[in-house]
N, C-alpha and C positions, 0 to 999 in steps of 0.2 A: 889131314886135319881131323881130330877127334870130334865126334858129334856131341855137342853139349846136351844136357838133360832137357833144357827148354826147347831146343830145336827138335829133339826126338819127340817131345810132347806135342809140338806143333804138327809134326808129321803124323802122329797117331790120330790127332783130331782130324786132320785133313783126310786121312784114309777112311775114317769113320763116315765122313760126309761125301765120299766119292770125289775127292779132289787131291791137290798137292799143296805143299807149303809154298807160299809166295816168296819167302826169303827177303833179305834186305835188298831193296831195289834202288834206294836213294829217293824214292817218291813216298808220299803219304799213302800207304795202302794197308789193307788188312793182312793179318798173318795167313789167313785161309779164306777163300771164297768157295762156298759149297757148290757141289755139282747139281745136276738137273733134278735128282730125286728129292731135293729139299727146296725147290723153287716153287713159290706160291704167287699167283697173279703176276708172273714175270719178275718177281722180286727174289733175288738170290740172298742167301744168308752170308753176311760178312762177319768174320769171326776174329776177335782179338783173343789170343791165348795168353793167359798170365799164369806162369808156373810159379809156385811157391812151395817151399819145404813144408810149410804148415799153413792151415787156414784157421782164423780165430774160432775158438770153440763155440762162441755164441752164434756164429753163422751156421756151424754144423748143427747146433741144437735147434735152430729155427727150421732147417730143412727136415730134421728128424721129427719135429712136432707136426709139420705139414703132412709127412708120410703117415704118422700115427692117425691123424684125422682122415686121411685117404682110406686107410684100411677100415676104419670105423664106418665111413660112409658106404663102403662097398658091403661089408659084412652085416651091418645093422639096418641099412636103409636101401641097399641094392642100387646105389647111385655110383656110377663111374665118375671119378674126378681126376683132374690133372693137378697134383699138389704144387702150389707156388707159394713163395714168400714175397710180400711187398715190403720193402724197406723204405720207410718214410722219414727222411730227415726233418727236423723241426722246421716249421714254416714253409715247407716245400710244396709247390703246386703239385697236384696229382700227376700231371704229365711228366714231372721230373723225378718221380719216385722210381726206385729200382726194383725190377722183378728178378727173382732168383728161383731156379729150379735145377734139378739134376740134369746134366747134359744129355744123357740117354733118354730121359723123359721128354725133354724138349725136342729132340730129334724125332722121337716117335710121334709127338703131336704135330710137328711140322710135316712129317711124311703123310700122316692121316689127312691133313689139310690139302696137301698136293694131290693125293689120290682122290679126295672128294671133289676137287676142282676138275679133275680129269673124268669124273663120273665113274670111278672104279669102286667107290663105296657110297652107301646111302647117306642121306642127310641134307641134300640140296635139292631144290626144285626149280 
């Protein structure tokens, strides 16, 4: 059976987080559950992979704007930031707003937090 593009995408994501694709099990489960390198406070990363041929340009523009500001913060202010976009539907409570960032950036952040928890990097007392 030929590997569909969305299955291949799930496999690529799983490999990036030290795991394997869960596949269709008949149960309600994530596409991928991340490996130990991305576990923080005993919380594993549960990932739903949604493959699309294209993403709305306005979403792309928001992420690009966040990155433009990240570069400015570093170059002009010497501040390291993790660029995120908060998508706030009208009348939505803050807790229900959606956070977006590039997957690689998120994984780097998650890995830094896991390393910090293990005492491998500074920042915790």
